[in-house]
C-alpha positions as YAML, in Angstrom:
chain: A
units: angstrom
residues:
- id: 1
  name: UNK
  ca: [53.40, 28.78, 117.66]
- id: 2
  name: UNK
  ca: [55.36, 31.53, 116.45]
- id: 3
  name: UNK
  ca: [58.61, 33.71, 117.30]
- id: 4
  name: UNK
  ca: [59.23, 37.20, 115.95]
- id: 5
  name: UNK
  ca: [62.41, 38.90, 114.96]
- id: 6
  name: UNK
  ca: [62.24, 42.65, 114.14]
- id: 7
  name: UNK
  ca: [65.17, 44.48, 112.71]
- id: 8
  name: UNK
  ca: [64.87, 48.16, 113.20]
- id: 9
  name: UNK
  ca: [67.48, 49.79, 110.77]
- id: 10
  name: UNK
  ca: [68.03, 53.30, 109.94]
- id: 11
  name: UNK
  ca: [66.28, 53.07, 106.71]
- id: 12
  name: UNK
  ca: [63.98, 50.30, 106.83]
- id: 13
  name: UNK
  ca: [62.32, 47.83, 109.55]
- id: 14
  name: UNK
  ca: [61.97, 44.11, 108.72]
- id: 15
  name: UNK
  ca: [59.79, 42.09, 110.48]
- id: 16
  name: UNK
  ca: [59.82, 38.03, 110.45]
- id: 17
  name: UNK
  ca: [57.31, 35.47, 111.84]
- id: 18
  name: UNK
  ca: [58.91, 32.20, 112.00]
- id: 19
  name: UNK
  ca: [57.34, 28.83, 113.21]
- id: 20
  name: UNK
  ca: [58.56, 25.12, 113.37]
- id: 21
  name: UNK
  ca: [58.53, 24.69, 109.60]
- id: 22
  name: UNK
  ca: [60.42, 28.06, 108.73]
- id: 23
  name: UNK
  ca: [59.80, 31.56, 108.00]
- id: 24
  name: UNK
  ca: [56.15, 31.95, 107.60]
- id: 25
  name: UNK
  ca: [55.40, 35.77, 106.98]
- id: 26
  name: UNK
  ca: [57.85, 38.73, 106.42]
- id: 27
  name: UNK
  ca: [57.34, 42.46, 105.98]
- id: 28
  name: UNK
  ca: [59.58, 45.31, 105.21]
- id: 29
  name: UNK
  ca: [58.48, 48.99, 105.61]
- id: 30
  name: UNK
  ca: [60.38, 52.58, 105.90]
- id: 31
  name: UNK
  ca: [61.69, 53.33, 109.49]
- id: 32
  name: UNK
  ca: [61.04, 57.06, 109.06]
- id: 33
  name: UNK
  ca: [61.73, 59.49, 111.61]
- id: 34
  name: UNK
  ca: [60.05, 57.51, 114.36]
- id: 35
  name: UNK
  ca: [61.31, 53.88, 114.90]
- id: 36
  name: UNK
  ca: [59.12, 53.13, 117.76]
- id: 37
  name: UNK
  ca: [55.99, 53.84, 115.59]
- id: 38
  name: UNK
  ca: [57.31, 51.99, 112.52]
- id: 39
  name: UNK
  ca: [58.42, 48.90, 114.12]
- id: 40
  name: UNK
  ca: [55.01, 48.76, 116.27]
- id: 41
  name: UNK
  ca: [53.12, 49.19, 113.08]
- id: 42
  name: UNK
  ca: [55.13, 46.73, 111.07]
- id: 43
  name: UNK
  ca: [54.55, 44.23, 113.47]
- id: 44
  name: UNK
  ca: [50.78, 44.64, 114.02]
- id: 45
  name: UNK
  ca: [50.59, 44.70, 110.04]
- id: 46
  name: UNK
  ca: [52.56, 41.41, 109.82]
- id: 47
  name: UNK
  ca: [50.22, 39.80, 112.72]
- id: 48
  name: UNK
  ca: [46.92, 40.94, 110.78]
- id: 49
  name: UNK
  ca: [48.29, 39.31, 107.49]
- id: 50
  name: UNK
  ca: [49.06, 36.14, 109.24]
- id: 51
  name: UNK
  ca: [45.46, 36.21, 111.15]
- id: 52
  name: UNK
  ca: [47.45, 35.77, 114.52]
- id: 53
  name: UNK
  ca: [47.02, 37.87, 117.76]
- id: 54
  name: UNK
  ca: [49.99, 38.65, 120.05]
- id: 55
  name: UNK
  ca: [49.34, 35.61, 122.18]
- id: 56
  name: UNK
  ca: [50.21, 33.33, 119.46]
- id: 57
  name: UNK
  ca: [53.78, 34.51, 119.41]
- id: 58
  name: UNK
  ca: [55.85, 33.19, 122.38]
- id: 59
  name: UNK
  ca: [58.88, 35.66, 122.29]
- id: 60
  name: UNK
  ca: [60.10, 38.84, 120.20]
- id: 61
  name: UNK
  ca: [63.52, 39.67, 119.78]
- id: 62
  name: UNK
  ca: [64.53, 43.15, 118.50]
- id: 63
  name: UNK
  ca: [67.81, 44.05, 116.73]
- id: 64
  name: UNK
  ca: [69.12, 46.91, 114.74]
- id: 65
  name: UNK
  ca: [70.29, 50.54, 115.67]
- id: 66
  name: UNK
  ca: [66.51, 51.19, 116.81]
- id: 67
  name: UNK
  ca: [66.01, 48.10, 118.95]
- id: 68
  name: UNK
  ca: [66.29, 49.70, 122.24]
- id: 69
  name: UNK
  ca: [62.97, 51.59, 121.71]
- id: 70
  name: UNK
  ca: [60.86, 48.59, 121.33]
- id: 71
  name: UNK
  ca: [58.88, 48.50, 124.47]
- id: 72
  name: UNK
  ca: [56.82, 44.93, 123.45]
- id: 73
  name: UNK
  ca: [60.15, 43.18, 122.64]
- id: 74
  name: UNK
  ca: [60.99, 40.51, 125.10]
- id: 75
  name: UNK
  ca: [64.98, 41.19, 124.86]
- id: 76
  name: UNK
  ca: [67.35, 42.66, 122.24]
- id: 77
  name: UNK
  ca: [70.31, 41.30, 120.27]
- id: 78
  name: UNK
  ca: [73.04, 42.90, 118.48]
- id: 79
  name: UNK
  ca: [72.79, 43.05, 114.72]
- id: 80
  name: UNK
  ca: [75.98, 41.23, 114.26]
- id: 81
  name: UNK
  ca: [74.72, 38.17, 116.06]
- id: 82
  name: UNK
  ca: [71.49, 38.31, 114.31]
- id: 83
  name: UNK
  ca: [72.89, 38.82, 110.83]
- id: 84
  name: UNK
  ca: [75.12, 35.99, 111.61]
- id: 85
  name: UNK
  ca: [72.44, 33.56, 112.80]
- id: 86
  name: UNK
  ca: [70.11, 34.51, 109.75]
- id: 87
  name: UNK
  ca: [72.88, 34.11, 107.22]
- id: 88
  name: UNK
  ca: [73.65, 30.69, 108.44]
- id: 89
  name: UNK
  ca: [70.15, 29.56, 108.35]
- id: 90
  name: UNK
  ca: [69.68, 31.07, 104.83]
- id: 91
  name: UNK
  ca: [73.12, 30.00, 103.25]
- id: 92
  name: UNK
  ca: [74.20, 26.95, 105.75]
- id: 93
  name: UNK
  ca: [77.48, 26.15, 103.86]
- id: 94
  name: UNK
  ca: [78.66, 29.68, 104.42]
- id: 95
  name: UNK
  ca: [81.52, 30.53, 106.87]
- id: 96
  name: UNK
  ca: [81.73, 34.33, 105.93]
- id: 97
  name: UNK
  ca: [78.69, 36.89, 105.47]
- id: 98
  name: UNK
  ca: [79.15, 39.94, 103.51]
- id: 99
  name: UNK
  ca: [76.21, 42.44, 104.51]
- id: 100
  name: UNK
  ca: [75.56, 45.92, 103.08]
- id: 101
  name: UNK
  ca: [72.61, 47.66, 104.50]
- id: 102
  name: UNK
  ca: [71.02, 51.11, 103.97]
- id: 103
  name: UNK
  ca: [73.70, 52.79, 106.13]
- id: 104
  name: UNK
  ca: [76.28, 50.37, 107.16]
- id: 105
  name: UNK
  ca: [78.21, 47.37, 105.88]
- id: 106
  name: UNK
  ca: [79.77, 44.58, 107.71]
- id: 107
  name: UNK
  ca: [81.75, 41.21, 106.94]
- id: 108
  name: UNK
  ca: [81.28, 38.48, 109.70]
- id: 109
  name: UNK
  ca: [83.08, 35.39, 110.08]
- id: 110
  name: UNK
  ca: [80.99, 32.61, 111.46]
- id: 111
  name: UNK
  ca: [81.24, 29.10, 113.06]
- id: 112
  name: UNK
  ca: [78.99, 26.06, 111.83]
- id: 113
  name: UNK
  ca: [76.22, 26.88, 114.47]
- id: 114
  name: UNK
  ca: [75.90, 30.71, 113.19]
- id: 115
  name: UNK
  ca: [78.11, 31.96, 116.11]
- id: 116
  name: UNK
  ca: [80.09, 34.92, 115.39]
- id: 117
  name: UNK
  ca: [84.05, 34.42, 115.18]
- id: 118
  name: UNK
  ca: [85.05, 37.70, 114.23]
- id: 119
  name: UNK
  ca: [83.99, 40.77, 112.43]
- id: 120
  name: UNK
  ca: [84.71, 44.04, 110.69]
- id: 121
  name: UNK
  ca: [82.01, 46.98, 110.33]
- id: 122
  name: UNK
  ca: [82.04, 50.18, 108.74]
- id: 123
  name: UNK
  ca: [79.40, 52.18, 110.61]
- id: 124
  name: UNK
  ca: [81.06, 55.69, 110.28]
- id: 125
  name: UNK
  ca: [79.84, 57.10, 107.06]
- id: 126
  name: UNK
  ca: [77.45, 55.70, 104.11]
- id: 127
  name: UNK
  ca: [80.29, 54.73, 101.98]
- id: 128
  name: UNK
  ca: [79.30, 51.85, 99.67]
- id: 129
  name: UNK
  ca: [75.85, 51.30, 101.38]
- id: 130
  name: UNK
  ca: [72.47, 51.42, 99.98]
- id: 131
  name: UNK
  ca: [72.25, 55.03, 100.77]
- id: 132
  name: UNK
  ca: [75.65, 55.56, 98.67]
- id: 133
  name: UNK
  ca: [73.92, 53.92, 95.74]
- id: 134
  name: UNK
  ca: [70.64, 55.82, 96.08]
- id: 135
  name: UNK
  ca: [72.28, 59.25, 95.99]
- id: 136
  name: UNK
  ca: [74.63, 58.14, 92.87]
- id: 137
  name: UNK
  ca: [71.72, 56.58, 91.08]
- id: 138
  name: UNK
  ca: [69.92, 59.77, 91.46]
- id: 139
  name: UNK
  ca: [72.94, 61.67, 90.12]
- id: 140
  name: UNK
  ca: [72.90, 59.43, 87.12]
- id: 141
  name: UNK
  ca: [69.40, 59.90, 86.93]
- id: 142
  name: UNK
  ca: [68.27, 56.16, 87.10]
- id: 143
  name: UNK
  ca: [66.07, 54.37, 89.28]
- id: 144
  name: UNK
  ca: [68.47, 52.73, 92.23]
- id: 145
  name: UNK
  ca: [66.84, 49.26, 90.96]
- id: 146
  name: UNK
  ca: [68.01, 49.78, 87.63]
- id: 147
  name: UNK
  ca: [71.67, 50.48, 88.68]
- id: 148
  name: UNK
  ca: [72.53, 46.83, 89.12]
- id: 149
  name: UNK
  ca: [72.00, 45.90, 85.35]
- id: 150
  name: UNK
  ca: [73.66, 49.06, 84.16]
- id: 151
  name: UNK
  ca: [77.24, 48.73, 82.70]
- id: 152
  name: UNK
  ca: [77.93, 45.22, 83.88]
- id: 153
  name: UNK
  ca: [79.83, 44.66, 80.49]
- id: 154
  name: UNK
  ca: [81.21, 48.24, 80.22]
- id: 155
  name: UNK
  ca: [85.00, 49.33, 80.92]
- id: 156
  name: UNK
  ca: [84.56, 50.90, 84.56]
- id: 157
  name: UNK
  ca: [85.13, 54.58, 84.99]
- id: 158
  name: UNK
  ca: [87.64, 55.42, 87.70]
- id: 159
  name: UNK
  ca: [85.53, 56.48, 91.25]
- id: 160
  name: UNK
  ca: [88.25, 57.67, 93.61]
- id: 161
  name: UNK
  ca: [86.28, 58.80, 96.37]
- id: 162
  name: UNK
  ca: [84.14, 56.65, 98.72]
- id: 163
  name: UNK
  ca: [82.51, 59.51, 100.37]
- id: 164
  name: UNK
  ca: [78.97, 60.02, 99.12]
- id: 165
  name: UNK
  ca: [79.24, 63.82, 98.70]
- id: 166
  name: UNK
  ca: [82.66, 63.53, 96.68]
- id: 167
  name: UNK
  ca: [81.54, 60.68, 95.03]
- id: 168
  name: UNK
  ca: [78.34, 62.53, 93.83]
- id: 169
  name: UNK
  ca: [80.65, 65.14, 92.74]
- id: 170
  name: UNK
  ca: [82.94, 62.97, 90.63]
- id: 171
  name: UNK
  ca: [79.81, 61.36, 88.93]
- id: 172
  name: UNK
  ca: [78.56, 64.83, 87.91]
- id: 173
  name: UNK
  ca: [81.96, 65.55, 86.51]
- id: 174
  name: UNK
  ca: [82.19, 62.40, 84.55]
- id: 175
  name: UNK
  ca: [78.81, 63.04, 83.03]
- id: 176
  name: UNK
  ca: [79.69, 66.56, 82.14]
- id: 177
  name: UNK
  ca: [82.84, 65.30, 80.17]
- id: 178
  name: UNK
  ca: [80.46, 62.94, 78.32]
- id: 179
  name: UNK
  ca: [81.41, 59.43, 80.12]
- id: 180
  name: UNK
  ca: [78.63, 57.12, 79.26]
- id: 181
  name: UNK
  ca: [76.33, 56.17, 82.52]
- id: 182
  name: UNK
  ca: [77.29, 52.52, 82.02]
- id: 183
  name: UNK
  ca: [80.94, 53.17, 82.59]
- id: 184
  name: UNK
  ca: [80.24, 55.25, 85.53]
- id: 185
  name: UNK
  ca: [77.84, 52.52, 87.08]
- id: 186
  name: UNK
  ca: [80.64, 49.95, 86.48]
- id: 187
  name: UNK
  ca: [83.02, 52.27, 88.33]
- id: 188
  name: UNK
  ca: [80.72, 52.64, 91.24]
- id: 189
  name: UNK
  ca: [80.23, 48.71, 91.52]
- id: 190
  name: UNK
  ca: [83.96, 48.19, 91.32]
- id: 191
  name: UNK
  ca: [84.83, 50.82, 94.08]
- id: 192
  name: UNK
  ca: [82.10, 49.20, 96.32]
- id: 193
  name: UNK
  ca: [83.66, 45.77, 95.66]
- id: 194
  name: UNK
  ca: [87.19, 46.99, 96.38]
- id: 195
  name: UNK
  ca: [86.25, 48.19, 99.67]
- id: 196
  name: UNK
  ca: [84.19, 45.25, 100.69]
- id: 197
  name: UNK
  ca: [86.86, 42.84, 99.42]
- id: 198
  name: UNK
  ca: [89.59, 44.48, 101.53]
- id: 199
  name: UNK
  ca: [87.43, 44.01, 104.67]
- id: 200
  name: UNK
  ca: [86.87, 40.22, 103.58]
- id: 201
  name: UNK
  ca: [90.38, 39.64, 103.09]
- id: 202
  name: UNK
  ca: [91.02, 41.22, 106.71]
- id: 203
  name: UNK
  ca: [89.08, 38.17, 108.27]
- id: 204
  name: UNK
  ca: [89.98, 35.44, 105.78]
- id: 205
  name: UNK
  ca: [87.74, 32.84, 104.09]
- id: 206
  name: UNK
  ca: [87.72, 29.52, 102.78]
- id: 207
  name: UNK
  ca: [88.94, 29.27, 99.15]
- id: 208
  name: UNK
  ca: [86.15, 28.24, 96.89]
- id: 209
  name: UNK
  ca: [83.40, 28.04, 99.79]
- id: 210
  name: UNK
  ca: [80.59, 30.36, 99.01]
- id: 211
  name: UNK
  ca: [80.03, 33.50, 100.87]
- id: 212
  name: UNK
  ca: [76.58, 34.53, 102.05]
- id: 213
  name: UNK
  ca: [75.62, 37.94, 100.65]
- id: 214
  name: UNK
  ca: [73.12, 39.54, 102.51]
- id: 215
  name: UNK
  ca: [71.36, 43.17, 102.73]
- id: 216
  name: UNK
  ca: [69.62, 45.44, 100.36]
- id: 217
  name: UNK
  ca: [72.59, 45.84, 98.18]
- id: 218
  name: UNK
  ca: [73.11, 41.92, 97.62]
- id: 219
  name: UNK
  ca: [70.05, 42.56, 95.13]
- id: 220
  name: UNK
  ca: [72.29, 44.46, 92.99]
- id: 221
  name: UNK
  ca: [73.96, 42.08, 90.14]
- id: 222
  name: UNK
  ca: [76.73, 44.49, 89.41]
- id: 223
  name: UNK
  ca: [78.06, 44.69, 93.00]
- id: 224
  name: UNK
  ca: [77.97, 40.74, 93.22]
- id: 225
  name: UNK
  ca: [79.56, 40.29, 90.17]
- id: 226
  name: UNK
  ca: [82.43, 42.84, 90.92]
- id: 227
  name: UNK
  ca: [82.86, 41.28, 94.46]
- id: 228
  name: UNK
  ca: [83.25, 37.61, 92.95]
- id: 229
  name: UNK
  ca: [85.65, 38.69, 90.59]
- id: 230
  name: UNK
  ca: [87.75, 40.31, 93.30]
- id: 231
  name: UNK
  ca: [87.31, 37.49, 95.98]
- id: 232
  name: UNK
  ca: [87.37, 34.73, 93.52]
- id: 233
  name: UNK
  ca: [84.47, 32.86, 95.37]
- id: 234
  name: UNK
  ca: [80.57, 32.71, 94.83]
- id: 235
  name: UNK
  ca: [78.51, 34.75, 96.46]
- id: 236
  name: UNK
  ca: [75.04, 33.52, 97.53]
- id: 237
  name: UNK
  ca: [72.04, 36.09, 97.70]
- id: 238
  name: UNK
  ca: [69.32, 34.33, 99.26]
- id: 239
  name: UNK
  ca: [65.73, 35.38, 98.39]
- id: 240
  name: UNK
  ca: [65.36, 36.78, 102.02]
- id: 241
  name: UNK
  ca: [68.69, 38.56, 101.76]
- id: 242
  name: UNK
  ca: [67.04, 41.61, 103.27]
- id: 243
  name: UNK
  ca: [65.86, 39.79, 106.18]
- id: 244
  name: UNK
  ca: [68.85, 38.14, 107.57]
- id: 245
  name: UNK
  ca: [69.01, 40.14, 110.84]
- id: 246
  name: UNK
  ca: [65.20, 39.68, 111.58]
- id: 247
  name: UNK
  ca: [65.23, 36.17, 110.57]
- id: 248
  name: UNK
  ca: [68.14, 35.75, 112.93]
- id: 249
  name: UNK
  ca: [66.31, 37.42, 115.75]
- id: 250
  name: UNK
  ca: [63.46, 35.21, 115.35]
- id: 251
  name: UNK
  ca: [65.86, 32.32, 115.49]
- id: 252
  name: UNK
  ca: [67.14, 33.33, 118.71]
- id: 253
  name: UNK
  ca: [63.60, 33.67, 120.34]
- id: 254
  name: UNK
  ca: [63.04, 30.58, 119.21]
- id: 255
  name: UNK
  ca: [66.05, 28.84, 120.97]
- id: 256
  name: UNK
  ca: [65.48, 30.77, 124.31]
- id: 257
  name: UNK
  ca: [65.67, 28.56, 127.18]
- id: 258
  name: UNK
  ca: [62.74, 27.83, 129.38]
- id: 259
  name: UNK
  ca: [62.47, 30.20, 132.38]
- id: 260
  name: UNK
  ca: [64.98, 32.82, 130.65]
- id: 261
  name: UNK
  ca: [63.95, 36.22, 131.59]
- id: 262
  name: UNK
  ca: [61.62, 37.97, 129.33]
- id: 263
  name: UNK
  ca: [63.18, 41.39, 129.33]
- id: 264
  name: UNK
  ca: [66.64, 42.95, 130.45]
- id: 265
  name: UNK
  ca: [68.61, 40.95, 128.41]
- id: 266
  name: UNK
  ca: [71.12, 42.72, 125.95]
- id: 267
  name: UNK
  ca: [72.76, 40.11, 123.49]
...
């Protein structure tokens, strides 16, 4: 039997199907303007790929900013709870999680069982997030997927603002001055690392112990390299780094005690 976790983010919706052997199927699609429709279609598409009907799924847990609109979910859980549980599953030795998503970033200190001990979160603006990098990659004239490898050995240009609008103006100005794209890209990565390292140091972490690096930005090697240098510890970006929230939701669904009410719970 399977459980499902659905992470309805502001940019992308992720779905994971989990059975007793681990993650079986996963899927990501843009959330768009209608998170209810996007999440339902993503769930149905994944069931189709897995050749399963809904009866084969014992419980569905929703998380993310759009979790409250999922009428077919059995219950909901906060994204902090789900990201912590999913990251611990993916990187069992980690006691700290750095997650940089499309519109927010968070640092979570976790117990060995994946329980949240403390966290800090930036959800007031898109500073340092996937949206931030997408806008600035466009300003540089490169694809966001190319940005990570750009300028890893270059001297970083100074990026003073983490506001997306002001940083974009800085990038345009630097290009006009003839500063190479490689230096600007390195400067952007350093600016993000500076912000996230400050958040991580507020929570504290074990020297030498790896940190789980999740979210879409975890696929950016330039940001990962800059963070590792500032924190002095290795960052582990697992293969399913973008699915940690959905995975954590599926794990919570699997752990539901018998007889627990199917609806009405807010984790």
